[in-house]
C-alpha positions, 0 to 999 in steps of 0.5 A: 500500500505504501509503495502504491502511495509513493508511485501516485505521489510521483505521478502527480509531480511529473508535469508542470503547473502553468499560470497565465500572466496577463489579466483584465482586472480593474485594479491593474494599472497597466490595463489603463491607457493613463497608467493608473487606476481611475479615481473619483473625478475620472470617466471610465470607457470600455471599447464599445465593440470589444468583448471583455470580462473585467474582475473588480476587487474593491469599491470605486468612485467615478464620474461615469462609465461607458460599457461595451456591447458585450462584456461583464464586470465580475464583482468580488464581495464588497466591490462596486461603483458609486458616483461621488457628488462634488468630486474627489479632491484627491483625484485631480481635475479628472480624465477619461480613462480607456481600458486597453484592448485585450484581444492580442493576448495569445495562448501560444505566446510563451511570454504570457506564461510562467511554470512550476512543478507544483501549485505551491511553487507557483504561489511562491514564485519558484518558476521553472525555465523551459524551452519555448515549446514547453513554456506554453502548456503541454498536454500533461500540464495543469493550467491556472488562471489566478483565483481573483482575476479575469482575462481574455485569451485567444486559443486559435489553433488548427486543431484542439488544444489538450491540457490536463486541467484548467482552473478559472476563478478558483474552480478546477475543471478536470472533466471535458464535458464540465469545462465544455459547458463552462466555455458556452457560458457568458464568462467562458465565451468572454474569457476564451476565444479563437478558432480551436477548442480547449480540451481538458481531462487528459491523463498526466504523464505516467512514464517515469522517464518523462513524456514528450510535450507534444507542442511541436505541431504548434511550433510556428504559432509559438515561434511567431510570438518570440523575438530572437536576440542577435548573437556573438558566439562562435557556433550558436546552438538550436536546441530541440523545442526552442525557437531561437539559436542561443549561446549556450551548452546542450547536454544530450543524455541516453537513458534506460528504463530505470531513469527517473526524469523528475528525480534527475532534474531535481538532482541536477538542480541541487548539484549545480544550480545551488552552486554560487558560480552557476547561480546565473545559469538556467536549466531546461530539461526535456524529453525529446524525439531526435532523428537518427541519421546513418553516417550523419546523412541518411535518416533511418528513424528517431529515438528519444533522449533527454535534452538539458539546455544550459543558458547563462546570462553572459553577453558578448564573447563571454556568452555561453562560457559558464553554461559550457563549464556546467555542461562539462560538470554534468557530463563528468557526473554522468561518467561517474554515477550514470549507471546508478541513475539510469543513464547510459551515456551523455555528451555535450555541445557548446556554442564555443564550437567544442563538444565532448564527442570530438575524440569519439568522432575521430574513433567513429571515423576509424570504425567507418573506414574499418567497415568499408575495408571489411566490406571490400575484404568480404568479396565486394568488388570496387567498381569505378565504372563511371566518370565524374569530372568533379571527383577523382576516381580511386581504385583503393581506399584513401591512404592519406592520414586523417582522410577517412574519418566520420566528418569527411563522409558526406553521402552514403547510398545503398542500392539493391542491384539484383534479386540475389542479395547484391547491393551497391554502396556509393560513398562520397567522402572527402570529395571522392566517390567510392562504389562497392558491390556487395553480395550477401550470402 
């Protein structure tokens, strides 16, 4: 019984709680064109043809109010409006205050959200850094609109938008039918709009190794709301799920079935984020699907791995250097303890141009040459029966030191040439074409 309880507890935290930042609250000064909340001598104007749901938390005195054709005021206990005779001496001469248009707030804008591993962390402001696709709520996430607030959000998409739950005005919706009913209410239609349907009631992530977010289908919408910075690093990286190239370091982790995503994320934060020298760095950990390529050229499927994006706050030529130092520490930690925590291997790339796989790449190049050499030794005949003026013809494998390595292999093409298990292999390597005829018996 205790074991089951622990498993359920783990599943409850294997997702994010995402909180919507903007609001349409009367008391929020940023919602007014004058930059302040209207007072006793002011005239309040809401755009006539704009839909809006406004939360009013306290009592207000004004001189008048122009309401929209379709809108609502949600009044908290004790909230309301009165007209004060003789005006308000502390309010100045009075202005006409216009409530700002809220139509531009989009669900797929990553800057509109903050995320945390628990609701308590949301309340404490302990937020998690994520790649752009995961900054927008994923299918396994809980969505929170603050309890004493209202909002208007455009959920337009080419297909339904699934999430685990949605909390509005203190009520949590976990049933699709119940939330669909709310969306048809006056408040629901004013708060959510757009061409798609927001769906709730999905299950949380039940894979201990983590789950892929599932927002890649809306990547274009997400990235259209992101402004990328200009970069000065030598070799900017483009992490999976991120909209921008970054001066950073990325650790790619291969894992086993015993890998525990959440405990490993917390472990990395405890070991490295807590260190003073790394306090300015951010970490985004994701499970991603990565295309596999034979000899780095021919796609032959995809595999899942853990991506750890490390981003520091340095700028100019120093950008990414601290992140690279931390990535080296992470890879070294995996080397020392990986097998004990379900990690089979890890490597990093840095925007300085260095990576942990440089030496391994050279070794892999030797393997490539050995394989091609073995194929020749197995009875394959070297065929150079065609001329290509752009490349030299060789009658044997290259002898120049360093010529035969993985980076020099540009194209490898396997073609069946008969029904008797005969194949022709074409390899473009270091500007030269090699063709090998292989018969498999």
